[in-house]
Structures are given as structure tokens and as C-alpha cells.
MILO-898281 format. One record per residue (C-alpha): residue in one letter; x, y, z. Coordinates in steps of 0.5 Angstrom, whole numbers, plus 500, padded with zeros to 3 digits. Each point is the difference from the previous one (the first is absolute). Layout:
BEGIN
+------+-----+-----+-----+
: rest :  xx :  yy :  zz :
+------+-----+-----+-----+
:    a :   X :   Y :   Z :
...
+------+-----+-----+-----+
END
This chain:
BEGIN
+------+-----+-----+-----+
: rest :  xx :  yy :  zz :
+------+-----+-----+-----+
:    m : 043 : 402 : 134 :
:    n : 495 : 500 : 506 :
:    i : 500 : 493 : 504 :
:    g : 496 : 500 : 507 :
:    a : 503 : 499 : 506 :
:    n : 498 : 494 : 501 :
:    q : 500 : 499 : 493 :
:    t : 506 : 495 : 497 :
:    p : 502 : 502 : 493 :
:    t : 499 : 495 : 495 :
:    a : 506 : 498 : 495 :
:    a : 499 : 504 : 495 :
:    q : 500 : 506 : 505 :
:    r : 507 : 498 : 503 :
:    v : 502 : 500 : 493 :
:    a : 497 : 507 : 499 :
:    l : 503 : 500 : 507 :
:    a : 508 : 498 : 499 :
:    r : 500 : 504 : 493 :
:    h : 498 : 507 : 504 :
:    a : 505 : 506 : 497 :
:    g : 500 : 503 : 507 :
:    r : 503 : 493 : 503 :
:    p : 506 : 501 : 503 :
:    n : 506 : 497 : 495 :
:    v : 506 : 498 : 501 :
:    n : 504 : 507 : 501 :
:    d : 495 : 502 : 506 :
:    y : 501 : 493 : 503 :
:    i : 508 : 501 : 500 :
:    a : 499 : 507 : 503 :
:    a : 496 : 498 : 505 :
:    l : 503 : 494 : 502 :
:    f : 508 : 501 : 498 :
:    t : 506 : 504 : 501 :
:    d : 505 : 502 : 496 :
:    f : 497 : 497 : 493 :
:    f : 505 : 499 : 495 :
:    p : 497 : 499 : 493 :
:    m : 505 : 496 : 496 :
:    a : 499 : 500 : 492 :
:    g : 501 : 495 : 493 :
:    d : 501 : 493 : 500 :
:    r : 506 : 501 : 496 :
:    r : 498 : 496 : 494 :
:    q : 495 : 504 : 497 :
:    g : 498 : 507 : 503 :
:    e : 496 : 503 : 506 :
:    d : 492 : 499 : 502 :
:    a : 498 : 505 : 504 :
:    s : 494 : 496 : 500 :
:    i : 503 : 495 : 506 :
:    l : 503 : 504 : 506 :
:    g : 505 : 497 : 505 :
:    g : 507 : 500 : 503 :
:    p : 503 : 500 : 507 :
:    a : 497 : 504 : 506 :
:    f : 498 : 498 : 508 :
:    y : 495 : 498 : 504 :
:    k : 500 : 500 : 507 :
:    g : 507 : 501 : 500 :
:    c : 501 : 494 : 496 :
:    a : 503 : 500 : 493 :
:    v : 495 : 498 : 495 :
:    t : 499 : 500 : 492 :
:    v : 493 : 502 : 498 :
:    i : 497 : 499 : 493 :
:    g : 493 : 502 : 499 :
:    h : 497 : 501 : 493 :
:    r : 498 : 507 : 498 :
:    k : 493 : 503 : 499 :
:    g : 499 : 508 : 498 :
:    r : 496 : 505 : 502 :
:    t : 498 : 504 : 494 :
:    l : 499 : 497 : 494 :
:    e : 508 : 503 : 498 :
:    e : 503 : 496 : 505 :
:    n : 496 : 493 : 498 :
:    l : 502 : 502 : 493 :
:    c : 507 : 499 : 503 :
:    v : 499 : 494 : 503 :
:    r : 495 : 498 : 496 :
:    f : 496 : 499 : 506 :
:    a : 505 : 495 : 504 :
:    m : 501 : 496 : 494 :
:    p : 507 : 497 : 500 :
:    n : 505 : 498 : 493 :
:    p : 505 : 497 : 501 :
:    e : 505 : 504 : 503 :
:    g : 495 : 501 : 505 :
:    y : 500 : 493 : 502 :
:    r : 508 : 500 : 500 :
:    k : 502 : 506 : 503 :
:    a : 496 : 496 : 506 :
:    e : 502 : 493 : 498 :
:    r : 507 : 505 : 502 :
:    l : 498 : 503 : 506 :
:    m : 498 : 492 : 503 :
:    l : 507 : 499 : 498 :
:    q : 503 : 506 : 504 :
:    a : 496 : 498 : 506 :
:    q : 502 : 493 : 500 :
:    k : 507 : 502 : 500 :
:    f : 500 : 505 : 505 :
:    g : 495 : 496 : 505 :
:    r : 494 : 505 : 499 :
:    p : 492 : 497 : 501 :
:    i : 497 : 502 : 494 :
:    i : 492 : 504 : 500 :
:    t : 497 : 499 : 495 :
:    l : 494 : 505 : 497 :
:    i : 494 : 497 : 495 :
:    d : 495 : 505 : 496 :
:    t : 500 : 498 : 493 :
:    p : 495 : 498 : 495 :
:    g : 506 : 496 : 497 :
:    a : 506 : 500 : 496 :
:    y : 500 : 505 : 494 :
:    p : 498 : 496 : 495 :
:    g : 502 : 503 : 493 :
:    l : 504 : 498 : 495 :
:    e : 507 : 503 : 501 :
:    a : 500 : 498 : 507 :
:    e : 498 : 492 : 498 :
:    a : 507 : 501 : 495 :
:    r : 504 : 503 : 504 :
:    g : 498 : 493 : 505 :
:    q : 494 : 501 : 504 :
:    g : 499 : 494 : 502 :
:    e : 507 : 498 : 502 :
:    a : 501 : 505 : 504 :
:    i : 494 : 499 : 504 :
:    a : 503 : 493 : 501 :
:    r : 506 : 502 : 502 :
:    c : 497 : 504 : 506 :
:    l : 496 : 493 : 503 :
:    a : 507 : 496 : 498 :
:    v : 503 : 505 : 504 :
:    m : 495 : 500 : 506 :
:    s : 499 : 493 : 502 :
:    r : 507 : 499 : 501 :
:    l : 501 : 508 : 504 :
:    t : 503 : 499 : 507 :
:    v : 498 : 506 : 503 :
:    p : 493 : 501 : 503 :
:    v : 495 : 501 : 494 :
:    i : 493 : 504 : 502 :
:    t : 495 : 502 : 495 :
:    v : 494 : 506 : 501 :
:    v : 495 : 500 : 495 :
:    t : 498 : 507 : 501 :
:    g : 494 : 500 : 494 :
:    e : 500 : 496 : 494 :
:    g : 504 : 494 : 499 :
:    g : 499 : 498 : 493 :
:    s : 504 : 493 : 496 :
:    g : 507 : 500 : 499 :
:    g : 502 : 507 : 500 :
:    a : 498 : 499 : 509 :
:    l : 502 : 492 : 500 :
:    a : 508 : 503 : 498 :
:    i : 501 : 504 : 507 :
:    g : 495 : 495 : 503 :
:    v : 504 : 494 : 502 :
:    a : 500 : 502 : 507 :
:    n : 501 : 496 : 508 :
:    r : 494 : 504 : 501 :
:    i : 495 : 504 : 496 :
:    l : 494 : 505 : 504 :
:    m : 495 : 502 : 496 :
:    l : 496 : 507 : 502 :
:    e : 493 : 499 : 501 :
:    n : 497 : 503 : 494 :
:    a : 506 : 498 : 495 :
:    v : 499 : 495 : 494 :
:    f : 504 : 493 : 498 :
:    s : 500 : 498 : 494 :
:    v : 502 : 496 : 495 :
:    l : 497 : 505 : 494 :
:    s : 496 : 506 : 501 :
:    p : 491 : 499 : 501 :
:    e : 499 : 502 : 493 :
:    g : 505 : 496 : 496 :
:    f : 498 : 495 : 504 :
:    a : 492 : 501 : 497 :
:    s : 502 : 502 : 493 :
:    i : 504 : 493 : 501 :
:    l : 494 : 496 : 502 :
:    w : 495 : 503 : 497 :
:    k : 502 : 505 : 494 :
:    d : 497 : 505 : 504 :
:    a : 504 : 506 : 505 :
:    s : 494 : 503 : 503 :
:    r : 499 : 494 : 504 :
:    a : 507 : 501 : 503 :
:    s : 496 : 501 : 508 :
:    q : 496 : 492 : 499 :
:    a : 509 : 497 : 497 :
:    a : 501 : 505 : 508 :
:    e : 496 : 495 : 505 :
:    l : 503 : 494 : 495 :
:    m : 507 : 502 : 501 :
:    k : 501 : 499 : 508 :
:    l : 504 : 506 : 498 :
:    t : 499 : 504 : 508 :
:    a : 504 : 499 : 506 :
:    h : 495 : 496 : 502 :
:    d : 500 : 494 : 495 :
:    l : 508 : 500 : 500 :
:    q : 501 : 500 : 507 :
:    a : 496 : 494 : 499 :
:    l : 503 : 497 : 495 :
:    g : 506 : 501 : 504 :
:    v : 503 : 505 : 495 :
:    v : 500 : 505 : 505 :
:    d : 502 : 500 : 507 :
:    e : 497 : 507 : 504 :
:    i : 494 : 504 : 498 :
:    i : 503 : 507 : 502 :
:    p : 493 : 504 : 501 :
:    e : 499 : 507 : 497 :
:    p : 497 : 506 : 503 :
:    q : 491 : 500 : 498 :
:    g : 499 : 502 : 492 :
:    g : 507 : 498 : 498 :
:    a : 508 : 501 : 501 :
:    h : 500 : 507 : 496 :
:    t : 495 : 501 : 506 :
:    d : 505 : 501 : 505 :
:    h : 507 : 500 : 498 :
:    a : 503 : 501 : 508 :
:    a : 496 : 493 : 502 :
:    i : 501 : 496 : 494 :
:    f : 508 : 502 : 501 :
:    a : 500 : 498 : 507 :
:    a : 496 : 494 : 498 :
:    v : 505 : 498 : 495 :
:    d : 506 : 501 : 505 :
:    a : 497 : 497 : 506 :
:    a : 499 : 494 : 495 :
:    l : 508 : 500 : 498 :
:    v : 502 : 500 : 507 :
:    r : 497 : 494 : 501 :
:    h : 502 : 496 : 495 :
:    m : 507 : 503 : 500 :
:    a : 500 : 498 : 506 :
:    a : 498 : 492 : 500 :
:    l : 505 : 500 : 493 :
:    d : 506 : 503 : 504 :
:    g : 506 : 495 : 502 :
:    q : 497 : 494 : 495 :
:    s : 506 : 497 : 496 :
:    g : 501 : 502 : 492 :
:    a : 498 : 492 : 500 :
:    t : 494 : 501 : 504 :
:    l : 497 : 505 : 496 :
:    v : 500 : 496 : 493 :
:    k : 499 : 495 : 503 :
:    n : 493 : 502 : 503 :
:    r : 499 : 505 : 494 :
:    y : 500 : 494 : 495 :
:    k : 495 : 497 : 505 :
:    k : 496 : 505 : 501 :
:    l : 498 : 501 : 492 :
:    r : 500 : 493 : 499 :
:    a : 494 : 499 : 505 :
:    i : 496 : 506 : 498 :
:    g : 493 : 498 : 498 :
:    n : 502 : 493 : 503 :
:    g : 493 : 496 : 503 :
:    k : 496 : 506 : 497 :
:    e : 495 : 501 : 495 :
:    t : 502 : 503 : 494 :
:    l : 497 : 504 : 494 :
+------+-----+-----+-----+
END
């Protein structure tokens, strides 16, 4: 994708950048920013879902829990993780890790990059909607700090399930929306080829969402996108996490819950929405 140095990408171009195969994934962020990461597996009910990666780690010497959607680099890897579309087991694993983090007083950092939850028949039969709803309910009551970073795609309930946070940060070319532009165009116009037009209407870019009060900070990306300079984007995310971890440090559990609720209730207030 050729975007000039002084050219602002369109919403459709940002969608393409958010989906770029070379963009850093959760494995890359964990390797670059955290130490002693211990991946945990299984939901203690059905089995393991590799599309959600999570576990305890250290960040700047502080014990934290990291949870994120996992995208692969190759076709084989992406098939294994269903292109970062979790089954119910993945969300139940995330719920288990969140409750564990609360038990031991560890802040939670979530990394969102998913087209959405897996829509297959078996996932629905095993309680996909219920698993997402439980994650939302658990996150809303957590008494430890929660910071979410939208690193790529943030699609529908599949993203929201690990996105109920005290602070929501978003990479400059990431997107966050109720569904994909292709899905939006298919529903509204019965024509998925109008996805670029849909992307402009959906207000899914970081700047749109910051204006609506969804996003607390936009993390700048290198010219051309995060995939062009991994080291630079790791440094930018690292600096943002340091700031927001420090701002939340020392707040009581009751204050964290109260402020998280107020933040979510205030989204879109006084703003023109579609």
C-alpha cells in the first residue's frame, strides 16, 4: 500500500493496514515488552483454545497478567487459531486468567486483534454468546487495573470480551467496530464490494473513536504502518503503558470499578453518532 508521507490514510486504508500480515502480533508484543511470561492453557471445562494467549508475566518488575488474541504468520498458523477468532473455550480461559489476576492483585493488560469471535455452529452450541457475556460481566467488576491496547482489528463482541478496561489505547492504524466493513456493506446494501464506503461511515478509526470517548490515547505508528518498524511501535506502546500504569497505580479496587463504569457509560455522550 502506497501512502504518501503527507497523506492521511482513508478509513479503508487503515483497515488494510490493521490487517497487514506483517503487523506485530501478541507473541511479538509479549516477547518485546514482558519478561518471564508463563502461558496458561485450558478453560477447565471444554479444552484449550490457542486463539487466546494469556498468562502471568512481569512488566518493568511488576507482576501482571497479559491476555491477547493470537494471529499467525503463515496459513497453517492462522488455520490453527482460526485467524484469531476465539471459540468459547478461549473466552472462558480469559475469564479464568482475569479472576486469577484479581486473586493475586495483578494488573491486567489485554491486546486486541481479532475480526470477531468464531461464528461456527459448534462454537454457538458450546455457548459462545454466554462465554463473551461472562467475560464482559467479570471485567466490569475487576478490582485491579485493566489496560487494553487495540493493536490491529477490534471486531464486535470478540474484541469487547477482553476490552472492558479502565484505559483503552489504540494504535494509529488500528480499527475498532461492531462488525467488519464487508459485513456492514453486506447488511446495509447487500453488496460487500462497497466495504470501502462502509468503512468511512462506520467511524471505526482511532481518531473517530477518540472523538467519541471510546479511546483514551492514540499510539502513533511509523510511516507506512506498524509492520514497517517493529522496534518503533514496541517503544511507543511501552511508553504508553508506563504512563497509564502509573496513573492507575494506587487506586483502590472500588475506585477502579467505579471509574471503569463511568468511562463506559460516558461513551458517545454529547457526540453525534450514527
